NUNU-275548 format. One record per residue (C-alpha): residue in one letter; y negated, z negated, x negated; residue number from 1. Coordinates in Angstrom, 2 decimals. Example, Ala and Ser with C-alpha at 12.3 -4.5 7.8 and 13.67 -1.06 7.14 Angstrom:
2
- res;Y;Z;X;n
- A;4.50;-7.80;-12.30;1
- S;1.06;-7.14;-13.67;2
***
This chain:
319
- res;Y;Z;X;n
- X;-36.61;13.59;-90.03;1
- X;-34.60;14.27;-93.18;2
- X;-35.49;17.66;-94.64;3
- X;-33.15;19.83;-96.67;4
- X;-34.23;21.39;-99.95;5
- X;-34.97;24.79;-98.43;6
- X;-36.95;23.14;-95.63;7
- X;-39.63;21.68;-97.95;8
- X;-42.36;24.16;-96.87;9
- X;-41.60;23.20;-93.26;10
- X;-41.80;19.51;-94.14;11
- X;-45.30;20.00;-95.56;12
- X;-46.60;21.73;-92.43;13
- X;-45.02;19.27;-89.99;14
- X;-46.20;16.39;-92.18;15
- X;-49.81;17.62;-92.05;16
- X;-49.65;17.93;-88.26;17
- X;-48.35;14.39;-87.97;18
- X;-51.05;13.09;-90.37;19
- X;-53.76;14.65;-88.20;20
- X;-52.34;13.06;-85.07;21
- X;-52.02;9.71;-86.84;22
- X;-55.72;9.88;-87.80;23
- X;-56.63;10.69;-84.22;24
- X;-54.65;7.70;-82.97;25
- X;-56.52;5.48;-85.41;26
- X;-59.89;6.96;-84.47;27
- X;-60.10;7.89;-80.80;28
- X;-63.33;9.85;-81.33;29
- X;-61.54;12.43;-83.48;30
- X;-60.29;15.57;-81.73;31
- X;-57.63;17.21;-83.90;32
- X;-55.29;18.58;-81.26;33
- X;-56.37;22.19;-81.77;34
- X;-55.73;22.03;-85.52;35
- X;-52.45;20.16;-85.01;36
- X;-51.29;22.68;-82.40;37
- X;-52.00;25.52;-84.84;38
- X;-49.84;23.78;-87.44;39
- X;-47.11;23.30;-84.82;40
- X;-47.08;27.04;-84.13;41
- X;-46.93;27.80;-87.83;42
- X;-44.04;25.34;-88.26;43
- X;-42.13;26.84;-85.31;44
- X;-42.51;30.33;-86.76;45
- X;-41.35;29.19;-90.20;46
- X;-38.39;27.29;-88.72;47
- X;-37.27;30.42;-86.88;48
- X;-37.62;32.49;-90.04;49
- X;-35.65;30.01;-92.16;50
- X;-32.73;29.74;-89.74;51
- X;-32.60;33.43;-88.91;52
- X;-31.24;34.30;-92.35;53
- X;-29.30;31.27;-93.57;54
- X;-27.13;31.98;-96.62;55
- X;-23.61;30.50;-96.72;56
- X;-24.78;27.81;-99.17;57
- X;-27.66;26.83;-96.89;58
- X;-25.21;26.63;-93.99;59
- X;-23.19;24.18;-96.10;60
- X;-26.31;22.07;-96.50;61
- X;-27.00;22.16;-92.76;62
- X;-23.36;21.29;-91.96;63
- X;-23.70;18.19;-94.18;64
- X;-27.07;17.13;-92.77;65
- X;-27.01;13.34;-92.27;66
- X;-28.81;13.60;-88.92;67
- X;-26.25;15.90;-87.28;68
- X;-24.32;14.33;-84.39;69
- X;-21.08;12.83;-85.65;70
- X;-17.71;12.29;-83.97;71
- X;-18.80;8.90;-82.58;72
- X;-21.87;10.49;-80.97;73
- X;-19.78;13.15;-79.22;74
- X;-17.24;10.63;-77.97;75
- X;-19.94;8.35;-76.58;76
- X;-21.78;11.21;-74.85;77
- X;-18.94;13.39;-73.54;78
- X;-16.10;10.97;-72.81;79
- X;-15.83;8.07;-70.41;80
- X;-13.49;5.06;-70.40;81
- X;-12.86;5.57;-74.11;82
- X;-10.25;3.10;-75.38;83
- X;-9.90;3.21;-79.18;84
- X;-6.43;2.90;-80.67;85
- X;-6.07;1.67;-84.24;86
- X;-3.52;1.61;-87.05;87
- X;-0.62;3.79;-88.12;88
- X;2.03;1.08;-87.44;89
- X;3.02;1.41;-91.08;90
- X;0.31;0.39;-93.53;91
- X;-3.26;-0.02;-92.24;92
- X;-6.12;1.12;-90.05;93
- X;-8.18;4.01;-91.45;94
- X;-11.77;3.91;-90.23;95
- X;-12.39;7.50;-91.37;96
- X;-10.33;8.61;-88.36;97
- X;-11.29;7.41;-84.90;98
- X;-9.35;8.17;-81.75;99
- X;-7.96;6.91;-78.51;100
- X;-7.50;7.55;-74.81;101
- X;-10.46;8.63;-72.70;102
- X;-11.55;10.76;-69.78;103
- X;-13.15;14.16;-70.22;104
- X;-14.51;15.82;-67.10;105
- X;-12.86;12.90;-65.27;106
- X;-9.40;13.89;-66.58;107
- X;-7.36;11.75;-69.00;108
- X;-7.17;13.07;-72.57;109
- X;-6.55;11.91;-76.12;110
- X;-9.53;12.41;-78.44;111
- X;-9.56;11.96;-82.20;112
- X;-11.73;13.01;-85.09;113
- X;-13.27;12.28;-88.47;114
- X;-16.24;9.90;-88.54;115
- X;-18.58;9.94;-91.57;116
- X;-20.89;7.08;-90.63;117
- X;-24.67;7.16;-90.21;118
- X;-26.02;4.77;-92.87;119
- X;-24.91;3.37;-96.22;120
- X;-22.86;0.55;-94.74;121
- X;-21.00;2.67;-92.15;122
- X;-20.49;5.55;-94.58;123
- X;-18.73;3.20;-96.96;124
- X;-16.67;1.73;-94.10;125
- X;-15.73;5.22;-92.92;126
- X;-15.14;6.47;-96.47;127
- X;-17.56;9.35;-95.78;128
- X;-15.07;10.87;-93.33;129
- X;-12.36;11.30;-95.97;130
- X;-9.11;10.14;-94.40;131
- X;-6.29;8.38;-96.21;132
- X;-2.58;8.84;-95.36;133
- X;-2.74;6.11;-92.72;134
- X;-5.48;8.08;-90.94;135
- X;-3.27;11.14;-90.59;136
- X;-0.31;8.98;-89.57;137
- X;-2.50;7.42;-86.91;138
- X;-3.34;10.94;-85.71;139
- X;0.38;11.75;-85.51;140
- X;0.93;8.59;-83.45;141
- X;-1.85;9.56;-81.03;142
- X;-0.55;13.12;-80.68;143
- X;2.94;11.76;-79.95;144
- X;1.39;9.56;-77.27;145
- X;-0.43;12.52;-75.77;146
- X;2.75;14.59;-75.73;147
- X;4.72;11.80;-74.05;148
- X;2.20;11.35;-71.26;149
- X;1.17;15.04;-71.00;150
- X;-2.44;14.47;-72.02;151
- X;-4.54;17.26;-73.60;152
- X;-5.68;16.56;-77.17;153
- X;-9.25;17.19;-78.32;154
- X;-10.05;16.92;-82.03;155
- X;-13.50;16.80;-83.64;156
- X;-13.40;17.85;-87.29;157
- X;-16.04;16.73;-89.79;158
- X;-14.67;15.94;-93.24;159
- X;-15.26;17.06;-96.84;160
- X;-11.47;16.82;-97.20;161
- X;-8.72;14.23;-97.39;162
- X;-9.37;11.31;-99.76;163
- X;-8.01;12.18;-103.24;164
- X;-7.83;8.63;-104.63;165
- X;-4.88;7.16;-106.54;166
- X;-3.82;4.83;-103.72;167
- X;-3.86;7.66;-101.18;168
- X;-1.67;9.81;-103.41;169
- X;0.73;6.92;-104.00;170
- X;1.13;6.48;-100.24;171
- X;1.96;10.16;-99.68;172
- X;-1.31;11.89;-98.87;173
- X;0.06;15.44;-98.95;174
- X;3.10;14.48;-96.86;175
- X;0.90;12.77;-94.28;176
- X;-1.33;15.86;-93.99;177
- X;1.73;18.10;-93.64;178
- X;3.21;15.83;-90.92;179
- X;-0.05;15.90;-88.98;180
- X;-0.22;19.70;-89.22;181
- X;3.42;19.91;-88.15;182
- X;2.78;17.62;-85.18;183
- X;-0.11;19.86;-84.07;184
- X;2.36;22.75;-83.88;185
- X;5.01;20.73;-82.02;186
- X;3.21;19.05;-79.13;187
- X;3.56;20.68;-75.72;188
- X;0.08;19.91;-74.42;189
- X;-3.24;21.79;-74.80;190
- X;-4.78;21.16;-78.21;191
- X;-8.49;21.96;-78.64;192
- X;-10.36;21.58;-81.94;193
- X;-14.08;21.79;-82.69;194
- X;-15.52;21.91;-86.23;195
- X;-18.73;19.93;-85.74;196
- X;-19.84;19.78;-89.40;197
- X;-17.63;20.27;-92.43;198
- X;-14.06;21.45;-92.15;199
- X;-12.72;20.74;-95.61;200
- X;-9.30;21.75;-96.90;201
- X;-5.99;20.45;-95.53;202
- X;-7.79;17.36;-94.30;203
- X;-9.36;19.56;-91.64;204
- X;-6.34;21.79;-90.96;205
- X;-4.31;18.65;-90.13;206
- X;-6.50;18.23;-87.03;207
- X;-7.38;21.88;-86.36;208
- X;-4.00;23.60;-86.01;209
- X;-4.86;24.05;-82.36;210
- X;-4.48;26.46;-79.45;211
- X;-8.22;27.03;-79.50;212
- X;-10.54;26.39;-82.44;213
- X;-14.33;26.50;-82.10;214
- X;-17.08;25.98;-84.64;215
- X;-20.69;24.98;-84.25;216
- X;-22.95;27.80;-85.37;217
- X;-23.98;26.17;-88.66;218
- X;-20.74;24.36;-89.49;219
- X;-18.39;25.42;-92.31;220
- X;-14.61;25.58;-92.66;221
- X;-12.92;26.25;-95.97;222
- X;-9.92;25.54;-98.20;223
- X;-12.22;23.91;-100.77;224
- X;-15.87;22.94;-101.13;225
- X;-18.16;25.46;-102.87;226
- X;-18.75;22.93;-105.66;227
- X;-15.01;22.41;-106.16;228
- X;-14.34;26.15;-106.12;229
- X;-17.11;26.80;-108.67;230
- X;-15.78;24.05;-110.95;231
- X;-12.30;25.60;-110.93;232
- X;-13.22;29.30;-111.18;233
- X;-16.31;29.18;-113.40;234
- X;-16.07;25.66;-114.87;235
- X;-19.59;25.20;-113.53;236
- X;-20.35;23.39;-110.25;237
- X;-23.86;24.91;-110.29;238
- X;-22.34;28.23;-109.25;239
- X;-21.72;26.78;-105.77;240
- X;-23.95;29.44;-104.18;241
- X;-21.74;32.27;-105.46;242
- X;-18.64;30.30;-104.40;243
- X;-20.01;29.77;-100.89;244
- X;-20.52;33.53;-100.55;245
- X;-17.00;34.31;-101.76;246
- X;-15.22;31.70;-99.64;247
- X;-16.25;33.23;-96.28;248
- X;-16.67;29.73;-94.88;249
- X;-19.28;30.32;-92.16;250
- X;-18.47;30.36;-88.45;251
- X;-19.56;34.01;-88.26;252
- X;-17.21;35.11;-91.07;253
- X;-14.28;33.11;-89.71;254
- X;-14.74;34.47;-86.20;255
- X;-14.65;38.03;-87.58;256
- X;-11.48;37.18;-89.53;257
- X;-9.81;35.72;-86.42;258
- X;-9.47;32.21;-87.88;259
- X;-11.52;30.66;-85.07;260
- X;-11.85;31.62;-81.42;261
- X;-15.48;30.97;-80.59;262
- X;-18.85;30.02;-82.04;263
- X;-20.88;27.33;-80.28;264
- X;-24.65;28.00;-80.55;265
- X;-26.88;25.29;-81.99;266
- X;-30.53;24.55;-81.18;267
- X;-33.09;26.22;-83.43;268
- X;-33.12;24.27;-86.69;269
- X;-29.56;23.02;-86.30;270
- X;-27.83;20.35;-84.22;271
- X;-29.85;17.67;-85.99;272
- X;-33.05;18.92;-84.30;273
- X;-31.56;18.96;-80.81;274
- X;-28.75;16.43;-80.74;275
- X;-28.44;16.13;-76.96;276
- X;-28.52;19.90;-76.49;277
- X;-25.87;20.42;-79.18;278
- X;-23.57;17.75;-77.72;279
- X;-23.94;19.19;-74.22;280
- X;-23.11;22.67;-75.52;281
- X;-19.96;21.40;-77.25;282
- X;-18.90;19.71;-73.99;283
- X;-19.27;22.96;-72.04;284
- X;-17.19;24.89;-74.55;285
- X;-14.45;22.23;-74.65;286
- X;-14.22;22.41;-70.86;287
- X;-14.04;26.22;-70.96;288
- X;-11.26;26.15;-73.57;289
- X;-9.27;23.57;-71.59;290
- X;-9.66;25.71;-68.47;291
- X;-8.32;28.72;-70.41;292
- X;-5.13;26.79;-71.17;293
- X;-4.78;25.17;-67.76;294
- X;-2.06;27.53;-66.49;295
- X;0.07;27.37;-69.66;296
- X;3.35;25.44;-69.51;297
- X;4.80;23.48;-72.44;298
- X;6.73;26.36;-74.00;299
- X;3.85;28.78;-73.66;300
- X;1.40;26.33;-75.27;301
- X;3.67;25.88;-78.30;302
- X;4.35;29.61;-78.59;303
- X;0.64;30.45;-78.23;304
- X;-0.27;28.04;-81.03;305
- X;2.41;29.28;-83.40;306
- X;1.55;32.91;-82.74;307
- X;-2.12;32.25;-83.38;308
- X;-1.49;30.93;-86.88;309
- X;1.31;33.31;-87.83;310
- X;-0.87;36.37;-87.16;311
- X;-3.77;35.13;-89.34;312
- X;-4.37;37.54;-92.18;313
- X;-2.78;40.49;-90.37;314
- X;-6.17;42.19;-90.00;315
- X;-6.61;42.19;-93.74;316
- X;-3.05;43.51;-94.32;317
- X;-3.55;46.27;-91.77;318
- X;-6.77;47.35;-93.47;319
***
């Protein structure tokens, strides 16, 4: 278990319980279960207390937790007959974006999302989930395919943002993001998006301009990272806590503002503590959102999507 900074007191308690049980395994005559059980109860109480009042900055930390299920985990668990499709037919394959044809609830769909990787090697291969222009052009190609064959599109968003490197900019990063966002608005099939971790900047919007957008309870979705915002506004990245508060990047804030449509509950302690439960919950909500759009024809799907994004901010103007 990887513990976050604010979880250190919890790590100490759970570590002591594990030490006691390890001693008992080494010495069968020792009976420590009563003491270990007491520590377990204390840890459970502390875990509940910690996650009951998470600040926006702590939610950012949870959303970035390395043990959270990633796009690859969701695809493997929720989809069958997954056939990956690679390349943008223009420049290269971008491993930060994975996608292809699959079956969800035994119905054909196109699924795509950002993949961060799970260890040093795969994180480098996946560029930490930061897509280059060819990744967004691959997404456009897959959405075109879905539109042609009338397949619903499901996107899983988990990225700090699009890759800002020199090569990406030279190959038209901003144009590629804009084309992907435009394609989301044009396709005449149901488009469902779930923010499963970080939803960073235009790199996330390029996949999440959808008919229905859901967020996991402890995920975040923002125009910029708290560190980036603090560096720009205060010239001090250490003010990320204040920036996280001001950005209104939590699922709860965004649901109140009408940016997202639903919040998907996570197990106590975050998706990283109950991976199977979290993945199953996401699957149920994807199915419900697809069912909501089942009766919509092509024109209504496009109109519904455009209306959804055009009315954003109207609550604030009315107030």
